[in-house]
MDTraj code that builds the backbone (N, CA, C; nanometers):
import mdtraj as md
import numpy as np

residues = "UNK UNK UNK UNK UNK UNK UNK UNK UNK UNK UNK UNK UNK UNK UNK UNK UNK UNK UNK UNK UNK UNK UNK UNK UNK UNK UNK UNK UNK UNK UNK UNK UNK UNK UNK UNK UNK UNK UNK UNK UNK UNK UNK UNK UNK UNK UNK UNK UNK UNK UNK".split()
xyz = np.array([
    [4.8956, 1.6846, -0.6990],
    [4.8286, 1.6886, -0.8279],
    [4.7379, 1.8113, -0.8337],
    [4.7420, 1.8793, -0.9460],
    [4.6553, 1.9941, -0.9657],
    [4.5130, 1.9461, -0.9910],
    [4.4190, 2.0118, -0.9276],
    [4.2797, 1.9673, -0.9342],
    [4.2200, 1.9758, -1.0754],
    [4.2615, 2.0750, -1.1552],
    [4.2048, 2.0887, -1.2897],
    [4.2546, 1.9812, -1.3853],
    [4.3671, 1.9158, -1.3538],
    [4.4198, 1.8082, -1.4383],
    [4.3775, 1.6703, -1.3904],
    [4.3054, 1.6618, -1.2803],
    [4.2674, 1.5346, -1.2204],
    [4.1457, 1.4750, -1.2912],
    [4.1531, 1.3461, -1.3279],
    [4.0410, 1.2767, -1.3918],
    [4.0155, 1.1438, -1.3203],
    [3.8895, 1.0995, -1.3216],
    [3.8508, 0.9726, -1.2599],
    [3.8556, 0.8620, -1.3643],
    [3.9007, 0.7444, -1.3239],
    [3.9036, 0.6279, -1.4111],
    [3.7963, 0.5301, -1.3627],
    [3.7048, 0.4931, -1.4534],
    [3.5881, 0.4121, -1.4194],
    [3.5961, 0.2769, -1.4900],
    [3.5725, 0.1689, -1.4165],
    [3.5748, 0.0338, -1.4726],
    [3.4577, 0.0181, -1.5693],
    [3.4848, -0.0418, -1.6852],
    [3.3785, -0.0618, -1.7847],
    [3.2892, -0.1800, -1.7517],
    [3.3352, -0.2730, -1.6686],
    [3.2567, -0.3919, -1.6360],
    [3.1588, -0.3624, -1.5221],
    [3.2095, -0.3158, -1.4080],
    [3.1234, -0.2961, -1.2906],
    [3.0884, -0.1496, -1.2653],
    [3.1442, -0.0569, -1.3441],
    [3.1119, 0.0865, -1.3403],
    [3.1507, 0.1551, -1.2086],
    [3.2523, 0.1054, -1.1395],
    [3.2987, 0.1726, -1.0180],
    [3.4212, 0.2575, -1.0482],
    [3.4350, 0.3687, -0.9761],
    [3.5512, 0.4565, -0.9905],
    [3.6602, 0.4042, -0.8987],
    [3.7725, 0.3597, -0.9576],
    [3.8795, 0.2981, -0.8808],
    [4.0066, 0.3813, -0.8752],
    [4.0319, 0.4613, -0.9777],
    [4.1585, 0.5324, -0.9889],
    [4.1374, 0.6786, -1.0223],
    [4.2350, 0.7616, -0.9829],
    [4.2432, 0.9014, -1.0210],
    [4.3794, 0.9218, -1.0843],
    [4.3843, 0.9960, -1.1939],
    [4.5096, 1.0197, -1.2642],
    [4.5091, 1.1605, -1.3216],
    [4.6212, 1.2006, -1.3806],
    [4.6346, 1.3332, -1.4393],
    [4.6287, 1.3254, -1.5909],
    [4.5788, 1.4351, -1.6516],
    [4.5780, 1.4466, -1.7970],
    [4.5863, 1.5940, -1.8322],
    [4.6753, 1.6284, -1.9248],
    [4.6834, 1.7649, -1.9746],
    [4.5724, 1.7829, -2.0782],
    [4.4666, 1.8528, -2.0398],
    [4.3475, 1.8653, -2.1238],
    [4.3700, 1.9554, -2.2447],
    [4.4749, 2.0391, -2.2421],
    [4.5045, 2.1256, -2.3562],
    [4.5748, 2.0482, -2.4676],
    [4.6579, 1.9504, -2.4317],
    [4.7333, 1.8738, -2.5307],
    [4.6623, 1.7465, -2.5741],
    [4.5957, 1.6774, -2.4816],
    [4.5279, 1.5509, -2.5109],
    [4.3776, 1.5760, -2.5085],
    [4.3152, 1.5746, -2.6251],
    [4.1723, 1.6074, -2.6355],
    [4.0826, 1.4862, -2.6109],
    [4.1255, 1.3652, -2.6512],
    [4.0405, 1.2475, -2.6348],
    [4.0479, 1.1950, -2.4909],
    [3.9491, 1.1143, -2.4534],
    [3.9438, 1.0577, -2.3189],
    [4.0452, 0.9456, -2.3034],
    [4.0983, 0.9316, -2.1831],
    [4.1960, 0.8269, -2.1547],
    [4.1277, 0.6917, -2.1431],
    [4.2003, 0.5884, -2.1818],
    [4.1528, 0.4504, -2.1644],
    [4.2747, 0.3651, -2.1312],
    [4.2711, 0.2989, -2.0156],
    [4.3832, 0.2166, -1.9707],
    [4.3327, 0.0829, -1.9205],
    [4.4188, -0.0155, -1.9233],
    [4.3868, -0.1459, -1.8669],
    [4.4451, -0.1489, -1.7258],
    [4.3566, -0.1516, -1.6251],
    [4.3976, -0.1466, -1.4850],
    [4.3303, -0.2607, -1.4090],
    [4.3791, -0.2849, -1.2875],
    [4.3211, -0.3889, -1.2025],
    [4.2033, -0.3319, -1.1257],
    [4.0880, -0.3956, -1.1353],
    [3.9679, -0.3548, -1.0617],
    [3.9600, -0.4357, -0.9332],
    [3.9465, -0.3666, -0.8209],
    [3.9402, -0.4345, -0.6911],
    [3.8086, -0.5087, -0.6724],
    [3.7010, -0.4562, -0.7316],
    [3.5701, -0.5196, -0.7175],
    [3.5567, -0.6430, -0.8061],
    [3.6036, -0.6338, -0.9322],
    [3.5977, -0.7466, -1.0258],
    [3.7085, -0.8486, -0.9996],
    [3.8158, -0.8047, -0.9345],
    [3.9329, -0.8883, -0.9047],
    [4.0016, -0.9402, -1.0315],
    [4.0067, -0.8533, -1.1365],
    [4.0792, -0.8866, -1.2590],
    [4.1118, -0.7577, -1.3342],
    [4.1967, -0.7691, -1.4354],
    [4.2338, -0.6546, -1.5176],
    [4.1228, -0.6259, -1.6182],
    [4.0749, -0.5026, -1.6158],
    [3.9687, -0.4597, -1.7082],
    [4.0046, -0.3234, -1.7660],
    [3.9341, -0.2840, -1.8700],
    [3.9532, -0.1508, -1.9268],
    [3.8878, -0.0483, -1.8354],
    [3.9600, 0.0612, -1.8137],
    [3.9093, 0.1735, -1.7353],
    [3.9087, 0.2945, -1.8257],
    [3.7933, 0.3628, -1.8350],
    [3.7806, 0.4831, -1.9159],
    [3.7654, 0.6034, -1.8242],
    [3.8008, 0.7176, -1.8800],
    [3.7868, 0.8427, -1.8067],
    [3.6391, 0.8754, -1.7871],
    [3.6014, 0.9105, -1.6657],
    [3.4624, 0.9451, -1.6342],
    [3.4515, 1.0963, -1.6120],
    [3.3290, 1.1462, -1.6081],
    [3.3055, 1.2883, -1.5824],
    [3.3422, 1.3244, -1.4405],
])
top = md.Topology()
chain = top.add_chain()
for i, resn in enumerate(residues, 1):
    res = top.add_residue(resn, chain, resSeq=i)
    for name in ("N", "CA", "C"):
        top.add_atom(name, md.element.get_by_symbol(name[0]), res)
traj = md.Trajectory(xyz[None], top)
């Protein structure tokens, strides 16, 4: 993965960074939001792109 396309995914419930993913920042201007499994909460929660 190219480092400039790498983004962190942060759980909205417990605020921990659980995932890293790619995003083309030139084509997709808004922040990513996905429903992923949080290891700390032990359930599926929304994960938003963090700084």
